[in-house]
N, C-alpha and C positions, 0 to 999 in steps of 0.2 A: 503493500500500500503505499509506503514512503516513497518507493521507486516512482509509482504513477504520479503521485503529488509533485515529485521533483520534476519529472518530465512536463506534466500540465504547467506548473509555475514557469520552467525555463523557457518553453515554447512561448508562453504569455510574455515574458519579460523581453525575450529576443524580439518577438515582433513589435512590442512598442518601441524598442530601441531602434528598429529599423524605422518604423513610422516617424519617430522624432527626428532622426537624421533627414529623412526624406523631406519632411515638413520644413526644416531650415533650409534645405537646397532650394526646394521650390519657390519658397517665399522670396529669396534672393533673386532666381532667375526672373520672376515676374516682376520685380521691382525694376531690375538693372540689367535684364538681359541684351537689350538692344545697345548698351554701351560697351558690352565686353569685346565686340569686333574692333572697336577703336584701340581698346587697351592692348589687345593681344597682338593686332597687326603692327602698332605702333612701337614695338620693341626695336632696340638697336643691337648692342652686343649680345653674346650667349649669356654673358653672366647677368646683364640686365633682364634677358629673356628668364632666366632662371629665377630671379627675384619676382618677375612678374608671376609666374608660376606658383610660387610660395603665398604670394598674395592672394592670388585667385583661389587656391584651395582653402585658405583661412576663410574667405568670404563665402565661398561655397560649401564647405564643410565635406568636400568629396574629390579626391585626386581623380577617380575616374570620370566625374563630369568635366574637370579641366581636359582630360586626353581627350573627351567626346568633341568637345567645343574645338580644341586645336586641330583635331582631325576632320572636322568639318570644314575649318578654314583652309587647311591644307589642299582639301578636294576642290575648292573653289579657286586655289591659285593664290591664296592672300599669304600664305606661310611658307618659307623655305624649310627643308628638312631639318638642318641643324637648329634653327631657332626654335622650329615647333618641339623638336625632341628636347631641348634644354627646358621650354617651359613646362613640359610633361614632368620632368624628372625634379623640377622645382617644385610642381605641384605635389609629387610625393613627399617632399621635406615638409611643406605646409601642411598636409594630412597629417604628418607626424607630431607637428607642433599642436594641432587641435587636441590630440590626445594627451599632450602634456598638459594642456589648459584643464581638460575635462576630468584628467585623474586627481586633480586636487579636491580637497574636501570643500564642496561648495552648495551643501545641502541648505546651508542659511539662506542662499541667494534664491532659491525656488520660488518662496512666495513672493519676493519681490519681482521676479520676473513674470509669474503669473498674474499679478495685479497689474502691473504696467501693460504687458503684452495684451492681456484680456481688454483692458480699457480701450486701447488703441484698436484692437480689432473689431470691438462691438460697439465702440461709442463713436468713433470718426468715420468720414466718408472718403478721405483721399486714398487713392490706390496704394501710394508708397507708405503711407502711415499705418494703413491696415496691414499691409504686407511685413512692416517692421514689427506690429504686434504679433503677426504670426510667427516671424523669426524667434522673437524673445520666447514665447510659449513653447516653441519647438525645442529651445535650449533648455528651458526647464523639464520638459519631457524627457530629454535625454539624461539628465540628472536624476530624474524619478525612477526611470528605467533602470539605471544602473543601480539604485537603491532596491529595486523589486529583484534584480539579478543576484545581489548579494543575498537577499533574503530567501531566494529560492534554493539555495544550497543549504539551508538549516536543515530541512527533513533527513538528508542523507549524510551529513557532515561525519556523524559519529557511526555512520554504518559500516558494513565491510566492503560494499559496492564500491564507494568512491576511492578508498586508498587503493584498492586493487586496480581501477583504472588509471589513476595518477601514477602508481608505481610503475604500470606497464609503459605509459607514456614517456617516464623518464628514463627506463631502460633502453627502449626502442625509439630512438631520436628521428630516424626515417619515417616510422609510422607518425609520429607527433607532426613532424614536418608536413607530409601529405594531409593529415587531418586538418592543420591550420590552413592549408592551401585551399582545400576543399570547403572549409568553413568561409573563408573570404569570398569565394567565387559563389557559394550558394546563398549567402547574404547579400551579394552584390555590393558590400560596403566594408573597405578595410578599415574604416574607423570603427564601425560597429562591431567587427570580429576581433580587432586587437584590443578594444575596451573591454571586450568580455575577457580577453585571455588575461588582461593586466588585472581585472576584477577578481578573477578565480585564483590569481597568485596572491594578491592583497589579502583575501580572507583564508588563505591556507587550504584551499580546495585541491589545488595542485601544486606540486613542487617547482622551483624557480627554473630548474633545468627543462622540464617538461614545457613550462611557458615560453621558454626562450624558443624552442624548437618550433612550437605552436606559432609564435610571432614571425619568425623567419618563414615559415611557410605561408602565414597569411600575406607577407610581403610579396611572396612569389605568386600566390593565388590571386592577389589583387591586380597583377599585370594581366590576367586574362580577361578581366571583366571587359575593359574596352576593346579587346581583340573580338569578343564575342558581339559585343554591341554594334560594332563597325563592320560586321561581315559582310555586309550589302554594297559596301562603298568600294570605290575604285582601288586599284592596287597601289597607286601613287600616295594616296590618302593613307592607306592601311600601314604604310612602311613605318610610320612613327610608333603606333601602338606595338607593332610586332619588335620593332628595335628595343622599345622600352620593356617589353616582356624579356627578350634576350638578355638584356643588361641586368634586370632584376633577379631574373632566374639565375644568372652565372654567379652574380655576387652573393645572393642568398644561399646557394650550394656551398660557395666558397665558405662563407661564414659558418654555415652549419657543420662542415667538416673541421674548421678551424677550433670552434668552441667545444667539439667533441673529441678533440685530440688532446695529447699531454699539454701542449702549449696552451689550449683553451681553458685547460683545468686551473694551470698556474695564473693565467689572466683572470679568471673569475674569482680565485681565491684572493688575489691581490686588491682587485675592485670591492669585493665583500669586506675584506679587512678596512680598506678606506673608508667605504661606508658605514663601518662598524655594525655590519649585519651579522647576527648569530646563526645558531642552528635553526631557529625559528623565523623564517624569512618574513613572512607578514607583510605588513604595508610597505616597509623599505624595499622588500624584493619585488613589489609591484612598480615602485619608482625606479629601481634600477633597471627594470625592463623596459620602461619608458625612454630611460636614458640611452640604452643600447639601441633601441628602436629609432631614436633621434640620430645615433652614431652611424647606424646603417645607411639612413637614407642620406644623411649629411656627406658621407664619404662616397656614397655613389654618385651624388651630384657632382663632387668636386671630381673625381675620376672621371666620370663621363663628359664634361665640359671639355677635357681636353681631347677627346676622340669623336665629337659629334660629327665634324666635317669628314673625318675619314670613314666614318660608317655610311655615308650616304651612298658611295659608289658601290659598296658592298650590297646595301638594302637595294639598289636599283638592279643589280644583277639578280639577286634572289627573287624579287617581287617585281618583275618587268610587266609592263603592261601587256595584255594579250593583244594580238594582231587583230585589228579593226577590219570589218567586212569593206570592200570598196566603196568609198562614200561617193557622194555626187559632187558637184562641181564646187560646192561651198566648203568642202572638206569636213562635212558634219555627218554623223554616223546615219545610215538610211533608217528607215521605218520599221518598227518592230512588228508590224501587221502585214499579213499576206492574204489579200482578198480572196475568197473562195476556198481558203485553207483554214478549216476549223477542227480542232482536236478536242479532247475532253473540256467540260467546261472551265474547270480549274486552269488549263493552259489558256484558254481564251481570255479569262479576267486577267492572268497574269500579263498576257501580251499587251492588253489595254493599259494595266498599269506602266508597263515598261513605256509604252507610247506616251502616255501622260506625263511620266518623268521627263522623257525627252522633249516634250512641249513645255514643261516648266524649266526645263533647262535653257530652253530658247528665250523664254519671257524673261529669266533673270539675267541672261547675257544682254538682253535689250536694257533693262533696267539699271543694271549696276553701273555703267559709265555716265548715267545722267547727271549726276552730281557734278562731275568733273565737266561735263559739257555746258552747264549752267555758268561755270567760270571760264572756259576756254572758248567755247562756240565754235569748235573745230568743225567745218563745214563736211570733211570728210568722215569723220566719226558719226557726225549727226545722220549723214546718208548711210552708213554702215548699220547703224541701229534700225533706221526705216527699212532697210533691204531685207532684214530678218522677218519682217512682218508677213510677207507673203509665205514663209515658210511655216509660220505658226498657222495661218490660214489652211495651208495644205494639211498641217497635222489634223485640224479639226475636221476637214473634209474626209480625210482618211479613216479617222475614228467614227464618224457618222455614218459612213457607208460600211464600214465594217461590222457595227452594230445592227444595222438595219437588214443585213443579209444573214444574221445568225440563225441558224436552224431551230426554230423555237420549240420543235418536239424533243429535242435533245437537253433541253434546259428547264431547270426548276423555275417556277415564278420568282423565288428569291434572287435566283441567279441572273435573271433577265433583267429584273429591278436594279441589281447592282451595275450591271452593265449600261443601263439608260442613265444612272446616276453619275457614271463616268463620263458619258456624253455631255450631260448638263455641266460638269465641271470643266470639261475641254471648251464648252461654250464660254464658260467664266474667264477661263485662260486666254482664250482668243480676244475677248473684250479687254482683259488687261494688256495684252499687246498692243491694240488699237491705242489704249491711253497712252502707252510709253512712245510709240511711233508718230501718232497723229496729233497729239496734244502736248505732251512732255517735251519730246525733243524738238517740236516746232516753236514752243515756247522759248526753250534754251536758245535757239537760233534768233529769235525775235529780241532776246533780252541783249545779245551781244552786236546784233545788226544795229540796233539803237545806241549802241555803246552805254548801255545802263547797269548800274550794280544796286544789289539789294544793300539795305542796312546791315550792318553787323549783327544786330539783333534777329531781324528777318531771316538773314541768310542761317544763322544757328538754329532757328527754328526748323526751316526747310531741312537742313543737313540731318537734325536728328529724327526728323519723320523719315528720311531716305534710310537711314541706319535701322530704323524700326522695321521698315518694312522687308530691308533684306534679311534681318533675323527672321521676320515672319515667313519669307519664302522658303527658307530652309526648314522652319517649323512644318510648313503645309506639306512639304516632301516627305518629311518623316511621318505626318498623320497618314499620307497617301500609301507608304510602304508598310507601317506597322499597325494601322489600325487602332493606335493608343488613344483611350478615351482621355487620359490626363493631357495629352498633346493636343487634342481637338478642344477640350475646355480651354486650355491656355490661349490657343489661336484665336478662339471666339473673344476671350477677354482682351486680348491684344487688339483685336479688331476695336472693340469699345474705347479701349485706352487711346489708339490712333485717332478716333473721332474726337476725342476729348483733346488731344493734342491740336487738331486742325481747328477746334472752336476756339482754343486759348489763343492760338497763334493769330487766328483772325482778329480776335478782341485786342491783342496787343497792338497789332497793325493799325487797327482805327485809332487806337490812344496815340500812337506815334503820328499818324495824320492830324490829330488834334493838337500836338504840340509843334506840328509844323516841320517835321523832320525831312529834308529835302529828298533823300532818296527813296524815302517811302511814298512820297507822291508820285515821283517819276515812275516808280516800278509797281505802283499798286494793283493795276489791272492784271498784271502778269503774276504777281506775288499771290492774289487770292484765286486765280484760274490755277495755278500750281499747286495751292492747297487743296482745292476741290478734286484736282486729278489725281494726287497722292492718295487721298481718302478713298476714292473710287477705285484705284487700282489695288489697294489693299483688301477693299471688300471683296473683289472677285478673286484675288488670292485666298482669302479666309474661307471661302465657300466650300472648300473640301472638307470642313469639319461638320457641316450641316446634316448630312445623312447619318454619320456616326452619333452625333449628339441627339438626334430624333429617335434613333434607334434603341438609345439606351435610357429614353424618357428624359433627358436633358434639354431638350429644345421642344417648346410647345408653341406653334404658330411661329412668331418671330422674338419669343421671349426665352431667355437663357435662366433656368432655374438656378437660383442661388442656394447653396449648401455650404454650412460653415465650414465643414471639414474639406471641403475642396476648392473654396474660393479664397 
């Protein structure tokens, strides 16, 4: 009975810990997600990139989240391999610093965090203040879950079961290493996994030696998380998480062998003596484990910064891009659809998704340079953007014809509905392409033809909206691929946030007109039309979330259901 109570309590405490870590991360992503691109892509030296990675992990509470952001920007060509790898390795060190902070006795802080966080979340209306409340409550929940984890061990601490398992893990360090790796991957959070290991050592549930092997394994296992989550991306983007996995795995195995050798025993004894740790390791043993975890990630970062550039040719050879089928005159990949060739329904739907992704890539290619075109007015670039519009139109025509000819007798009503929903999203993407080519590109040319410039405040507002839409384009692709409900909710919330940005920018523009700002008068029509076009473009992109939200009861007519736990 004690074992059953232990397993139920352990499962509850673990899931609460995972929920709390995720709550903090999503709160920060919702508040500042659009600013991450400028931060990541503005890095200079690799040392600076490593520092950016440390800061990002401290903010996001997850090194895996940093790696996925870097992978996404690398896929779009925004980040070079050495810079991206340095940011990822810095993220691992930042994740270790989070564990150091959370390992302190902060139980006294829980009521304060809950009171302030709850007030901000429930009583305020601003998006960022509400999400700040979410973040504070998430941190409080992390601390509470760690307390639950300690209490979960009480029923079996004096039984024969725990000492037997702990003793086996202490003797068989390879098994402990593999258990730690599996734990980090299954939990999809190295922070949660290592906090659990540290807590178990602190309360004496497992010996220090077993805890060290578990932590080294968790460091290795955490490298698999972004590799798994980025499995659908291009090889050029996946080189960074694979290189990170190789470096972490090599260093983790090396450290495991060293600490379990004679040299490792003498080093452990010296460190234990320096920290005045006796036979009962207890809380100091947990702190020693945190220090070693920090040392592992710090030394890995310093060593890897020396070889980041040398690794790029190796990873390019190991993960070369597969040969692309013969493309058209524009050099872009051909359509994923073959009219008249229909396989099983799952294959047909997969082909439609591939074509929608190709269409989305075209629209993103058109939209990405628009912020630069507003500054330069480069006629050749504007023409290049507009020349992609017929390709987007051709994608829509191909998707519409392909779905119209589907043999309905081979498909269920649900599958036919899904195919029609993809046509509807293709129509929205085609409309977004029209906005980019026929309105925004034209406005950029008109602005420069008349030798006009926005006011500094007005330009910053437009630039922030452009950055937010770029982030939403990537989020929309993720929704299309994964059908992830949380991502769909976030995309819809970001649509509402962009409407607010457009409304606030319009109000500030009118105030500048009242103050008599010269640039604002000269560019008023172009500024207001640009704001409207950006909002419309984003609305078309966000439409990919509607079917998924409606299917899960999150969208009724045009109103998003607000739920405390998900907003």
